[in-house]
C-alpha positions as CSV (number, residue, x, y, z in Angstrom):
1,M,102.6,44.4,76.8
2,A,99.6,44.6,79.1
3,R,99.0,41.6,81.3
4,I,95.4,40.8,82.0
5,A,94.0,38.1,84.4
6,I,90.4,37.1,84.2
7,Y,89.0,35.3,87.2
8,C,85.6,33.7,86.7
9,V,83.4,31.3,88.5
10,T,81.1,28.6,87.1
11,Y,78.3,26.8,89.0
12,N,76.3,24.3,86.9
13,S,76.9,26.5,83.8
14,Y,79.4,24.5,81.6
15,E,77.6,25.5,78.4
16,C,78.5,29.2,79.2
17,V,82.1,28.5,79.9
18,D,83.0,27.5,76.4
19,K,81.3,30.6,74.9
20,F,82.9,32.8,77.4
21,V,86.4,31.5,76.7
22,R,85.9,31.7,73.0
23,S,84.9,35.4,73.3
24,V,88.1,36.0,75.4
25,V,90.2,34.3,72.7
26,D,88.6,36.5,70.0
27,A,89.2,39.7,72.1
28,A,92.8,38.7,72.8
29,Q,93.6,38.2,69.1
30,T,92.4,41.6,67.9
31,P,95.7,43.1,66.7
32,A,95.9,46.6,68.1
33,T,97.8,46.6,71.4
34,P,99.8,43.5,72.5
35,I,98.2,41.8,75.4
36,D,98.9,38.7,77.5
37,V,95.8,37.0,78.9
38,T,95.2,34.3,81.4
39,V,91.8,33.0,82.3
40,Y,91.4,31.4,85.8
41,I,88.2,29.4,86.2
42,A,86.8,28.2,89.5
43,D,84.4,25.3,89.2
44,N,82.1,25.5,92.1
45,T,79.9,22.7,90.7
46,A,79.3,20.0,93.3
47,E,77.3,17.4,91.2
48,D,77.1,16.4,87.6
49,I,80.6,17.6,87.1
50,K,82.0,17.9,83.6
51,P,85.6,18.5,82.4
52,I,86.6,22.0,81.4
53,S,89.1,22.3,78.6
54,T,92.3,24.3,79.2
55,K,93.1,24.5,75.4
56,A,92.5,27.9,74.0
57,E,94.6,29.5,71.2
58,G,96.6,32.5,72.2
59,I,95.6,32.6,75.9
60,R,96.2,30.5,79.0
61,V,93.4,28.8,80.8
62,V,93.8,27.5,84.3
63,V,91.0,25.5,86.0
64,F,90.5,25.3,89.8
65,P,88.3,22.2,90.4
66,F,86.9,23.2,93.8
67,H,83.6,21.2,93.2
68,K,82.0,22.8,96.2
69,N,79.9,26.0,96.2
70,I,82.1,28.4,98.1
71,G,80.4,31.5,96.8
72,Y,81.3,34.0,94.1
73,F,84.0,36.1,95.9
74,G,84.9,33.1,98.1
75,A,86.1,31.3,94.9
76,I,87.7,34.5,93.7
77,N,89.7,34.9,96.9
78,R,90.8,31.3,96.9
79,M,92.1,31.5,93.3
80,M,93.9,34.8,94.0
81,S,95.5,33.2,97.1
82,E,97.0,30.5,94.8
83,T,98.1,32.9,91.9
84,D,100.3,35.9,91.5
85,Y,97.4,38.4,91.0
86,K,99.6,41.4,91.8
87,S,101.7,40.9,88.7
88,Y,98.9,41.8,86.3
89,D,98.1,45.2,85.0
90,F,94.4,44.5,85.1
91,V,92.4,41.9,87.0
92,I,88.9,41.2,85.6
93,I,86.3,39.4,87.8
94,S,83.6,38.0,85.6
95,N,80.5,35.7,85.4
96,V,80.7,33.1,82.7
97,D,77.4,34.2,81.1
98,I,79.3,37.1,79.5
99,E,80.6,37.6,75.9
100,L,83.4,40.1,75.4
101,D,83.3,42.5,72.5
102,K,86.3,41.8,70.1
103,C,87.8,45.2,70.8
104,S,87.2,45.3,74.6
105,L,90.6,44.0,75.9
106,N,92.6,46.1,73.4
107,K,90.5,49.2,74.3
108,L,91.3,48.6,77.9
109,A,95.0,48.1,77.3
110,S,95.4,51.1,75.0
111,D,93.3,53.6,77.1
112,Y,94.4,52.5,80.6
113,G,97.6,50.6,80.2
114,A,101.2,51.8,80.6
115,G,100.4,53.8,83.7
116,N,97.4,55.7,82.2
117,S,95.0,54.6,84.8
118,G,96.3,57.0,87.4
119,S,94.2,56.9,90.6
120,I,91.5,54.7,89.1
121,G,90.8,51.5,91.0
122,W,87.8,50.1,89.1
123,I,86.7,50.5,85.5
124,A,83.0,49.7,84.9
125,P,82.4,48.9,81.2
126,K,79.2,48.8,79.2
127,I,77.4,45.5,80.1
128,Y,74.7,45.1,77.6
129,S,71.8,42.9,78.9
130,A,70.3,40.8,76.1
131,T,67.1,40.3,78.0
132,E,66.6,43.9,79.3
133,R,68.1,45.5,76.2
134,R,70.0,48.0,78.2
135,D,73.4,48.7,79.8
136,R,73.6,47.4,83.3
137,N,76.2,50.0,84.2
138,P,76.5,52.2,86.0
139,K,75.1,50.1,88.8
140,M,75.5,52.9,91.4
141,T,76.1,56.5,90.6
142,A,76.3,57.6,94.2
143,R,76.9,56.0,97.6
144,Y,73.8,54.5,99.2
145,S,72.6,56.0,102.4
146,L,72.3,53.9,105.5
147,K,68.6,54.5,105.4
148,K,68.4,53.1,101.9
149,L,70.4,50.0,102.8
150,K,68.1,49.4,105.8
151,M,65.1,49.7,103.5
152,L,66.6,47.2,101.1
153,R,67.3,44.8,103.9
154,F,63.7,45.1,105.0
155,L,62.5,44.3,101.5
156,F,64.8,41.3,101.3
157,N,63.5,40.1,104.7
158,H,60.0,40.2,103.2
159,P,60.2,38.5,99.8
160,V,56.6,39.4,98.8
161,L,57.4,43.1,99.3
162,Y,60.6,42.8,97.4
163,H,58.8,41.2,94.5
164,L,56.4,44.1,94.4
165,Y,59.3,46.5,94.4
166,R,60.9,44.7,91.5
167,C,57.7,45.0,89.5
168,T,57.2,48.7,90.2
169,A,59.8,51.2,91.4
170,Y,62.8,49.1,90.2
171,R,61.3,48.6,86.8
172,R,60.8,52.4,86.3
173,K,64.4,53.3,87.2
174,K,66.4,50.6,85.6
175,Y,66.3,51.9,82.0
176,Q,67.9,55.2,82.7
177,S,71.1,56.0,80.7
178,H,74.2,57.8,81.9
179,E,77.3,59.6,80.5
180,A,80.8,58.2,80.9
181,G,82.6,59.4,84.1
182,E,83.2,58.8,87.8
183,I,80.6,56.8,89.7
184,Y,80.3,55.1,93.0
185,G,80.2,51.5,91.8
186,G,79.7,49.2,88.8
187,H,77.8,46.0,88.1
188,G,79.3,42.8,89.5
189,S,78.9,40.6,86.4
190,F,82.1,42.0,84.8
191,I,84.5,44.0,87.0
192,I,87.8,45.5,85.8
193,L,90.2,46.3,88.6
194,T,93.5,48.1,88.0
195,K,97.0,47.3,89.5
196,M,96.5,50.3,91.7
197,Y,93.5,48.7,93.3
198,F,95.5,45.8,94.6
199,E,98.4,48.0,95.7
200,K,96.0,50.0,97.8
201,C,93.4,47.5,98.9
202,G,95.2,44.1,98.8
203,I,93.5,40.8,98.0
204,I,89.8,40.6,97.8
205,N,88.5,39.3,101.1
206,Y,84.7,39.5,101.2
207,P,83.4,37.0,103.7
208,V,79.9,36.8,102.3
209,F,78.5,33.9,100.2
210,L,76.8,35.9,97.5
211,F,75.7,39.5,96.7
212,G,76.8,42.9,97.9
213,E,80.2,42.5,96.1
214,E,79.8,45.8,94.2
215,I,79.3,47.8,97.4
216,Y,82.3,46.0,99.0
217,L,84.5,47.0,96.1
218,A,83.1,50.5,96.0
219,E,83.8,51.0,99.7
220,Q,87.3,49.6,99.3
221,C,88.0,52.2,96.6
222,R,86.3,55.0,98.6
223,Q,88.4,54.3,101.7
224,Q,91.6,54.3,99.7
225,G,90.9,57.4,97.6
226,L,90.6,55.4,94.4
227,K,88.2,56.4,91.5
228,V,85.6,54.2,90.0
229,V,84.9,55.2,86.4
230,Y,82.2,54.2,83.9
231,D,83.5,53.7,80.4
232,P,81.0,52.5,77.8
233,T,83.6,52.4,75.1
234,I,84.7,49.1,76.7
235,A,81.8,46.7,76.1
236,V,80.7,43.2,76.9
237,K,77.3,41.4,76.6
238,D,75.5,39.8,79.5
239,T,73.7,36.7,78.1
240,E,71.9,36.5,81.5
241,H,72.2,34.8,84.9
242,A,73.5,31.3,84.4
243,S,73.4,30.5,88.1
244,T,71.6,33.2,90.1
245,G,68.7,33.4,87.7
246,N,67.7,29.9,88.8
247,M,67.9,30.5,92.5
248,P,64.8,30.0,94.7
249,S,63.4,33.5,95.5
250,R,63.5,33.0,99.3
251,F,67.2,31.9,99.2
252,Y,68.0,34.8,96.9
253,C,66.4,37.3,99.3
254,N,68.0,35.6,102.3
255,C,71.5,35.9,100.8
256,N,70.9,39.6,99.9
257,A,69.7,40.4,103.4
258,K,72.8,38.7,105.0
259,A,75.1,40.6,102.6
260,L,73.5,43.9,103.5
261,E,74.0,43.1,107.2
262,Y,77.7,42.7,106.6
263,I,78.0,45.8,104.5
264,M,76.3,48.0,107.1
265,S,78.3,46.6,109.9
266,A,81.6,46.9,108.1
267,F,81.3,50.3,106.3
268,Y,78.5,52.3,107.9
């Protein structure tokens, strides 16, 4: 039986948590390959706190009431530090504005379980964006050059220029489609990491509040000789940005600029 842990973080998005957990329950009950699923939820909400139910048929739900915004991977690291993450065959890191396809978990277990993942560290599924009507993966087909990272940092340090970029060059490229296969890195809204990832790379320890998580994981895999693969036969739906979509643009850009500073100093 494949054991799957799902670590997710909510910040003022309680309405998404229930839908997310229900979709996990549906996926866990699809009778193909036996799976054991535990959902760990970090509640980073600091105000207007609401209870999160731990009752879910067929799966376990564990809530970490941090009630302080310690960031995306900051909350992931803290939950992993308090749980036996290494005991799972797969660890999924997810936003809560995601809905799993009913066959997604069984497809994962049947295709990559029982030692079939080999040297794969990260599986990037199809993440269908309801708003953009496209697959968000693969996020990065090849490693970014230092020149490109510096260009992105420059844009984030100048929010007006970044907005123009989003409306022009970015919009033209984002609807490209790709075949299944090896890539550099996937999208951060739904990340599937294998047992091999944690054997080689250890606990996730990304000391940045928000953004740049995909490059961090891609670099961890690259340094340890692990593959990152895009597999659109495993599918989820992104119902859009529950938290980051409402961030003030200047704060959004500032967080991205700081993330790129760390990435360049740590890996380039």
